[in-house]
C-alpha positions in Angstrom: 74.2 112.0 111.8 77.0 114.3 110.9 78.3 115.1 107.4 80.9 112.7 105.9 82.4 111.7 102.6 84.9 109.2 101.0 87.2 109.9 98.0 89.3 107.3 96.3 92.1 107.1 93.7 94.5 104.6 92.3 98.3 105.3 92.1 100.6 103.2 89.9 103.1 102.5 92.6 103.5 99.8 95.3 101.6 100.4 98.6 104.8 100.9 100.6 105.9 103.8 98.3 102.4 105.4 98.3 102.1 105.1 102.1 105.5 106.6 102.7 104.6 109.6 100.5 101.9 110.4 103.1 103.7 109.7 106.4 107.0 111.4 105.4 106.7 115.1 106.0 109.4 115.9 103.3 107.4 114.1 100.6 104.0 115.5 101.8 105.5 119.0 101.6 106.4 118.5 97.9 102.8 117.8 96.7 100.2 118.7 99.4 101.2 120.9 102.3 102.5 123.8 100.3 103.7 125.6 103.4 105.3 122.5 104.8 104.6 119.5 107.0 106.3 119.1 110.3 106.5 115.7 112.0 106.3 112.2 110.7 102.8 110.6 111.0 103.2 108.1 113.9 100.6 106.9 116.3 100.2 109.4 119.2 102.0 112.2 117.5 100.8 115.8 116.9 102.2 117.2 113.6 101.5 120.4 111.8 100.4 121.0 108.2 100.7 124.4 106.6 99.1 125.5 103.3 100.0 128.7 101.4 96.5 128.8 100.1 95.0 128.5 103.7 97.6 130.3 105.9 98.4 129.1 109.3 99.8 125.8 110.5 97.1 123.3 111.3 97.8 120.9 114.2 97.0 117.3 113.2 96.5 114.6 115.8 97.7 111.2 114.7 95.3 108.7 116.3 96.6 105.5 114.6 99.1 104.4 112.0 99.2 100.8 110.7 102.1 100.7 108.2 101.1 100.3 104.6 97.4 99.9 105.6 95.8 102.8 107.5 96.3 106.3 109.0 93.7 107.9 111.3 93.9 111.6 112.1 91.8 114.2 113.9 91.9 117.9 113.4 89.8 121.0 114.2 86.8 121.8 112.0 86.6 125.5 111.0 84.8 127.7 113.5 81.1 127.7 112.8 79.7 130.0 115.5 78.0 127.1 117.3 77.9 127.8 121.1 79.2 124.3 121.6 82.6 125.6 120.5 85.4 124.0 118.6 85.1 120.3 117.5 87.2 117.9 115.4 86.6 115.8 112.4 88.2 112.4 111.9 90.1 111.4 108.7 90.8 107.8 107.9 93.1 106.9 105.0 93.3 103.4 103.7 95.9 101.9 101.5 95.2 98.7 99.5 97.6 96.9 97.3 95.9 95.9 94.0 96.6 92.8 91.9 98.0 94.9 89.1 100.7 96.5 91.3 98.8 99.8 91.9 97.6 101.1 95.2 94.1 102.1 96.0 94.0 105.1 98.4 90.7 105.9 100.2 90.2 109.0 102.3 87.1 109.2 104.6 86.4 112.3 106.6 83.5 112.5 109.1 82.2 114.4 112.0 81.0 117.9 110.8 78.0 119.4 112.5 74.7 119.3 110.8 74.5 122.9 110.0 75.2 125.1 107.0 78.8 125.8 108.1 79.5 122.1 108.6 78.1 121.3 105.2 80.2 124.0 103.5 83.4 122.8 105.4 82.8 119.2 104.4 82.5 120.2 100.7 85.7 122.2 101.0 87.6 119.3 102.5 86.2 116.8 100.0 87.6 119.1 97.3 90.9 119.3 99.2 91.3 115.6 99.6 90.4 114.9 96.0 93.1 117.5 95.0 95.5 115.8 97.4 95.0 112.4 95.7 95.5 113.9 92.2 98.6 115.8 93.4 100.0 112.7 95.2 99.6 110.6 92.0 101.5 113.1 89.9 104.2 113.4 92.6 104.7 109.7 93.3 104.4 108.6 89.6 106.1 111.5 87.9 107.8 113.8 90.4 105.6 116.7 89.4 104.3 119.2 92.0 100.7 119.7 90.7 99.8 122.3 93.4 102.7 124.7 92.6 101.1 127.9 91.5 97.6 126.3 91.3 96.0 128.2 94.3 98.1 131.4 94.3 
């Protein structure tokens, strides 16, 4: 069994607005991809996400998009020296409209190798996705870029 985790957060906006904040590269660039996002998240697309705190554009493969419900992505795990070479992890984002008008966002990432490097990378990404949820909430609810100046 490979390493995996799930993080969740509630955002006080309708599911359509929250979902759009993730699939729209202009919005994603305001609160998460500090170096910019290129390409709208659509099934079958490959987009790039760039982070000033982790230089270099990361290719992100969009496996599936179900509007206002789910986004499934794959991307390369950090190199770990394993002779098997490069591998990918799978990210599944879920969007659930709650009775009180808020949206519950769940982010599940799985697939790291069961070694020290895989464990370390999974912890780092868990921290990153948690930060993303916090930053998305501040952006969508208040128009504040929480990441600006936070990492550098």
